[in-house]
N, C-alpha and C positions, 0 to 999 in steps of 0.2 A: 473416537469420532473420525469421520472422514472430512477433509478440507479440500475444496477446489482452489488451486492456486493458478492465477493468471500471471505469466511472466516467470515461471519457475526455472527457466534456463538462463535468466539474466544474471547480472553481477550480484544483485541483492537477493533475487529470487532463489538462487541456488542455496544460499545460507538459510533461507526460510524453510525450504524443503528439508534440508539436513536437520535443522533444529526440530521441526515438527515430527519427523520420523524418530528422532532420538527421544522425543517426549511420548512416543507410543501412538501417535496419530497415524491414520492412513491418509494418503494423498492422491488426489487426481490432478494431474498437471496438463493443462491445455497449451500446447506449443506448436508452432509452425513446422519445426523440424525435429522430430523425435530423437534423431541421432545426436542432438546436442545436449541431451540429459541422460545420464547413466541410469539404466534400469536397476532396480533393487527391490527387496521385499518391502511391501507396504506401499509401493508407488505404482500407480496406474497412469500411463502416459497416453494422451489422446492427441492425435494430429489435427490441427485446425487453428482457427483464429477467432478471437472474441468479437471480431467485427462481423462474423457470420452467425446469426442466431441459431442455425441448425447445428453448428459445431458446439456451441454452448449447451444445447439440448443434449447432444451426444455425451458431453462431459458429465452432465448430471445423471444420465441414465445408463452409462456404460457398465456400471455395477448395479444391477437392478435391485438387489436387496440391501444396498448400502449407499444411498445417495449422500452427497456432501451435505453437512449441516451448517457449514460456514464457508465463506469465500474470502480469500486474500488476494489483493491485486498489487503486483510489484512492477508492472510495466511503466515505462516512462513515456512522456508525450513527445510528439515530433515538433520540430521548430519551423515546419512549413506553414505558410500563411493560411489561415482558415482551418487548420487541423482540428479534427474532432475525434482523434484516436481514443483519448481517455473518455470523453463524453459518450461517444457511441458505444464503447465497450461497456460502460456502466449502465446505459439504458438497456442494452441487450441482457446484461447480467441480472438486473433488477426484474425484468420481465420473466426470465427463467426462474429466478428465486421465488417470485410470487406464485408461479405455476406449481412449484414443488414444495411450497410451504417453508422456505428457508428465509431467515430474517437477519442473519449476522454477516456483516461484511466489513473488512478492514482494508483501507487503501493507503498506499504510500503516496503522500502528497509532497508538498515542499514548503519550507519556510518562505514567507512572502505571498502565499496564496490566501485569499479571503481576508479576514480581519487581522492577520499577522503582517500584512504589508507595511503598516506604519512603523513596525518594530525592527525592520531590517536596516542595513546601512544605507546611507544616501547613495553610495556607488551602486549598490544592488538595485535600489529603486529606480535609478537612472537606467540601468541595464534592462530592467524588466519593461520599461516604457519605450526604450529607444533602440533595442536590438532584437534579434530573432527570438530572444527569450520571451518577448511579449506574446508570441504565438502559443508557446507551450504553456505559459502561465494563464492565458485566456482559457485554454482547454481545461486546465486544472480548476479554474474558477467555475467553469460549467459543471464540473464534477461535484464541487461543493454544493452548488444549487440543487443538482439532481438528487444527491444523497439526502440533503436536509428536507427535501419534499417527498422522499420516497416512502417514508413510514418504516424503513429498515432500522435495525439496531446497528449503527455504523460507527466506525472509528476512522478518523482522518489523522494520519501521522505526518506532521509537518517537519520532516527532517531538514536540518540546515545543510548538512553534508555528511555522507556516509563514506568512511575510508577504512582501509585495512590497518589494523594496529592494535594497541593494547586495549583492555577493557576500560570503559568510562563509567564514572559515577552515574547513578540513575536519578534523574530529576524529571518530574512531570509538571508540565506547564499548561496554561489554558489555550484556547483556540487562537488567541492573539500572539502567543509566543513571548509575551512580555517577560523579561528577565533571562532570556536565553544567552545574552552576552553580545558585546559589540562585534566580536570577530567570529560569531557563529557561522556566518555565511562562508567563512574561510575554513571552517572545520575546527576552530579553536575556541574552547570555552574560557570563561573568566578564571577558572581554576587550572587552566592549562590542559584539560582533558579534551579528547576528541570523540565524537560519535563514531562508533566502530561497526562497520558493516557486518562482519562475521559474527557479531554477538547480538544482532537485532532479532528480537522475537516480538511479534505483534501481540501485545501492545507495547513493545519496546522494553523488555526486561533489562537490557544492558545497554541502552542507548539514551543519549540526552535528546529529547524530542519535545515538540509542542504537540499537544494532543487535544482533539475534540471527540468526546464519546457521547453519542446521542442519548444513550440510556442513563448515563451518570456523568455529566460533564465534569472534567478535571479530576475525577476520582481514580485512585490507583486500583486497577483491577485487570484481570485477564479474562475477557468475555469468551475466549475460546477454550479455556480450561474449566469454566464455570458451566453449570447446567443452564 
Protein backbone atom coordinates (compact mmCIF):
# COMPACT_ATOMS: atom_id res chain seq x y z
CA UNK A 1 0.00 0.00 0.00
CA UNK A 2 1.01 3.62 -0.41
CA UNK A 3 0.99 5.92 2.61
CA UNK A 4 1.08 9.72 2.55
CA UNK A 5 3.33 10.99 5.33
CA UNK A 6 3.19 14.60 6.49
CA UNK A 7 6.37 15.54 8.34
CA UNK A 8 8.51 12.76 6.91
CA UNK A 9 11.70 14.80 7.22
CA UNK A 10 11.23 15.52 10.93
CA UNK A 11 12.89 13.78 13.87
CA UNK A 12 10.10 11.24 14.27
CA UNK A 13 8.90 11.26 10.67
CA UNK A 14 12.22 9.98 9.34
CA UNK A 15 11.91 6.82 11.41
CA UNK A 16 8.31 6.34 10.32
CA UNK A 17 9.38 6.60 6.67
CA UNK A 18 12.22 4.11 7.24
CA UNK A 19 9.98 1.64 9.06
CA UNK A 20 7.21 1.86 6.47
CA UNK A 21 9.64 1.21 3.62
CA UNK A 22 11.15 -1.74 5.50
CA UNK A 23 7.65 -3.16 5.84
CA UNK A 24 7.24 -3.03 2.07
CA UNK A 25 4.94 -0.01 1.87
CA UNK A 26 5.35 2.76 -0.69
CA UNK A 27 5.56 6.30 0.63
CA UNK A 28 4.61 9.73 -0.63
CA UNK A 29 6.20 12.42 1.56
CA UNK A 30 4.98 16.02 1.37
CA UNK A 31 7.77 18.29 2.64
CA UNK A 32 8.82 21.92 2.17
CA UNK A 33 12.43 21.18 1.26
CA UNK A 34 12.95 17.91 -0.66
CA UNK A 35 16.71 18.05 -0.10
CA UNK A 36 16.16 17.27 3.60
CA UNK A 37 14.99 13.71 2.90
CA UNK A 38 17.12 11.15 1.07
CA UNK A 39 15.60 9.72 -2.10
CA UNK A 40 15.27 5.94 -2.23
CA UNK A 41 13.26 3.19 -3.85
CA UNK A 42 9.61 3.25 -2.84
CA UNK A 43 9.69 6.89 -1.73
CA UNK A 44 8.06 9.69 -3.75
CA UNK A 45 8.91 13.17 -2.47
CA UNK A 46 6.56 16.07 -3.20
CA UNK A 47 7.60 19.65 -2.48
CA UNK A 48 4.95 21.62 -0.65
CA UNK A 49 3.13 22.35 2.57
CA UNK A 50 0.01 20.77 4.10
CA UNK A 51 -1.26 24.30 4.69
CA UNK A 52 -1.78 24.64 0.94
CA UNK A 53 -4.69 22.47 -0.32
CA UNK A 54 -3.26 22.32 -3.85
CA UNK A 55 -0.02 20.81 -2.51
CA UNK A 56 -1.96 18.10 -0.70
CA UNK A 57 -3.89 17.40 -3.89
CA UNK A 58 -0.60 17.02 -5.75
CA UNK A 59 0.64 14.58 -3.11
CA UNK A 60 -2.47 12.43 -3.58
CA UNK A 61 -2.37 12.45 -7.37
CA UNK A 62 1.37 12.50 -8.16
CA UNK A 63 1.28 8.73 -8.78
CA UNK A 64 -2.01 8.45 -10.74
CA UNK A 65 -2.42 4.68 -10.54
CA UNK A 66 -1.35 4.39 -6.90
CA UNK A 67 -2.93 7.00 -4.64
CA UNK A 68 -2.23 6.80 -0.89
CA UNK A 69 -4.72 4.66 1.01
CA UNK A 70 -3.71 6.00 4.44
CA UNK A 71 -2.20 9.15 5.93
CA UNK A 72 0.29 9.54 8.78
CA UNK A 73 0.96 12.97 10.33
CA UNK A 74 4.12 13.49 12.38
CA UNK A 75 4.48 17.27 12.30
CA UNK A 76 4.49 19.20 15.55
CA UNK A 77 2.56 22.35 16.32
CA UNK A 78 3.96 25.84 16.73
CA UNK A 79 4.11 27.63 20.09
CA UNK A 80 2.93 30.90 18.53
CA UNK A 81 -0.25 32.39 19.93
CA UNK A 82 -3.31 31.47 17.91
CA UNK A 83 -1.48 28.83 15.86
CA UNK A 84 -3.61 26.49 13.76
CA UNK A 85 -0.79 24.65 12.04
CA UNK A 86 -2.07 21.22 13.04
CA UNK A 87 -5.76 22.09 12.79
CA UNK A 88 -5.52 23.62 9.32
CA UNK A 89 -3.32 20.75 8.15
CA UNK A 90 -5.93 18.22 9.20
CA UNK A 91 -8.83 20.15 7.71
CA UNK A 92 -6.98 20.25 4.38
CA UNK A 93 -6.05 16.57 4.61
CA UNK A 94 -9.57 15.43 5.48
CA UNK A 95 -11.04 17.37 2.55
CA UNK A 96 -8.57 15.71 0.16
CA UNK A 97 -9.08 12.29 1.73
CA UNK A 98 -12.82 12.53 1.20
CA UNK A 99 -12.31 13.51 -2.45
CA UNK A 100 -10.12 10.46 -3.00
CA UNK A 101 -12.08 8.00 -0.90
CA UNK A 102 -9.34 7.57 1.72
CA UNK A 103 -10.49 7.00 5.30
CA UNK A 104 -7.44 6.04 7.41
CA UNK A 105 -5.33 8.62 9.23
CA UNK A 106 -2.91 8.38 12.18
CA UNK A 107 -1.69 11.52 13.92
CA UNK A 108 1.12 12.00 16.41
CA UNK A 109 -0.53 13.86 19.27
CA UNK A 110 0.72 14.42 22.81
CA UNK A 111 0.06 13.16 26.30
CA UNK A 112 -2.00 15.92 27.94
CA UNK A 113 -4.23 16.53 24.93
CA UNK A 114 -7.97 15.90 25.23
CA UNK A 115 -9.12 13.62 28.01
CA UNK A 116 -5.53 12.70 28.93
CA UNK A 117 -4.95 16.12 30.56
CA UNK A 118 -6.00 15.06 34.10
CA UNK A 119 -3.48 12.19 34.05
CA UNK A 120 -0.30 14.17 33.43
CA UNK A 121 1.79 15.61 36.26
CA UNK A 122 0.78 18.79 38.08
CA UNK A 123 3.91 20.48 36.75
CA UNK A 124 2.97 19.67 33.15
CA UNK A 125 -0.62 20.80 33.67
CA UNK A 126 0.70 24.10 34.98
CA UNK A 127 3.04 24.45 31.99
CA UNK A 128 0.25 23.74 29.52
CA UNK A 129 -1.86 26.46 31.12
CA UNK A 130 0.80 29.09 31.81
CA UNK A 131 3.50 28.87 29.15
CA UNK A 132 3.79 28.86 25.36
CA UNK A 133 2.83 25.19 25.47
CA UNK A 134 -0.76 26.38 25.86
CA UNK A 135 -0.74 27.49 22.22
CA UNK A 136 0.47 24.20 20.77
CA UNK A 137 -1.81 22.14 23.03
CA UNK A 138 -4.80 24.24 21.99
CA UNK A 139 -3.92 23.41 18.38
CA UNK A 140 -3.68 19.70 19.21
CA UNK A 141 -7.05 19.86 20.96
CA UNK A 142 -8.57 21.34 17.81
CA UNK A 143 -7.20 18.34 15.91
CA UNK A 144 -8.90 15.98 18.38
CA UNK A 145 -12.22 17.69 17.72
CA UNK A 146 -11.72 17.77 13.95
CA UNK A 147 -10.84 14.07 13.69
CA UNK A 148 -13.60 12.89 16.00
CA UNK A 149 -16.16 14.73 13.87
CA UNK A 150 -14.61 13.78 10.53
CA UNK A 151 -16.02 10.31 9.99
CA UNK A 152 -12.48 9.07 9.32
CA UNK A 153 -10.94 5.90 10.77
CA UNK A 154 -8.36 7.71 12.83
CA UNK A 155 -5.73 6.98 15.44
CA UNK A 156 -4.41 9.63 17.85
CA UNK A 157 -1.07 8.70 19.37
CA UNK A 158 -0.61 10.50 22.67
CA UNK A 159 3.14 10.19 23.06
CA UNK A 160 4.48 11.34 26.42
CA UNK A 161 7.98 11.77 25.08
CA UNK A 162 9.88 10.17 22.21
CA UNK A 163 13.60 9.75 22.69
CA UNK A 164 16.46 7.85 21.09
CA UNK A 165 17.44 4.79 23.07
CA UNK A 166 16.69 1.15 23.70
CA UNK A 167 13.45 -0.59 22.81
CA UNK A 168 10.58 -0.18 25.26
CA UNK A 169 7.87 -2.64 26.30
CA UNK A 170 4.61 -2.27 24.40
CA UNK A 171 1.62 -1.06 26.40
CA UNK A 172 -1.62 0.21 24.91
CA UNK A 173 -3.68 2.63 26.96
CA UNK A 174 -6.97 4.43 26.46
CA UNK A 175 -7.63 7.95 25.25
CA UNK A 176 -7.10 9.32 28.76
CA UNK A 177 -3.65 7.74 29.11
CA UNK A 178 -4.47 6.45 32.57
CA UNK A 179 -1.69 4.22 33.88
CA UNK A 180 1.10 5.69 31.75
CA UNK A 181 3.15 6.52 34.83
CA UNK A 182 4.01 9.48 37.02
CA UNK A 183 7.17 10.34 35.10
CA UNK A 184 5.84 9.67 31.59
CA UNK A 185 6.11 13.34 30.69
CA UNK A 186 9.82 13.07 31.40
CA UNK A 187 10.12 9.98 29.22
CA UNK A 188 10.46 7.47 32.07
CA UNK A 189 7.95 4.70 32.68
CA UNK A 190 7.16 3.04 36.00
CA UNK A 191 9.23 0.05 34.89
CA UNK A 192 12.17 2.28 33.95
CA UNK A 193 11.63 2.05 30.19
CA UNK A 194 11.39 4.96 27.79
CA UNK A 195 9.28 5.48 24.67
CA UNK A 196 11.79 5.22 21.83
CA UNK A 197 11.49 7.37 18.74
CA UNK A 198 13.38 5.12 16.36
CA UNK A 199 11.13 2.14 17.09
CA UNK A 200 7.79 3.94 16.72
CA UNK A 201 5.44 2.46 14.18
CA UNK A 202 1.92 3.70 13.93
CA UNK A 203 0.03 2.28 15.87
CA UNK A 204 3.11 2.18 18.05
CA UNK A 205 4.46 -1.34 17.76
CA UNK A 206 7.43 -0.61 20.04
CA UNK A 207 6.49 2.48 22.01
CA UNK A 208 4.55 3.12 25.18
CA UNK A 209 1.70 5.40 24.14
CA UNK A 210 -1.82 6.39 24.97
CA UNK A 211 -4.01 5.56 22.01
CA UNK A 212 -7.46 6.40 20.75
CA UNK A 213 -8.58 4.38 17.75
CA UNK A 214 -11.85 5.55 16.24
CA UNK A 215 -12.74 2.19 14.74
CA UNK A 216 -11.80 0.03 17.75
CA UNK A 217 -11.08 2.10 20.87
CA UNK A 218 -8.19 0.79 22.98
CA UNK A 219 -7.80 -2.40 20.91
CA UNK A 220 -4.37 -3.61 19.83
CA UNK A 221 -4.29 -3.56 16.07
CA UNK A 222 -2.41 -2.02 13.18
CA UNK A 223 -4.96 -0.51 10.85
CA UNK A 224 -2.29 0.20 8.26
CA UNK A 225 -1.32 -3.44 7.81
CA UNK A 226 -4.96 -4.55 7.88
CA UNK A 227 -7.35 -4.51 4.96
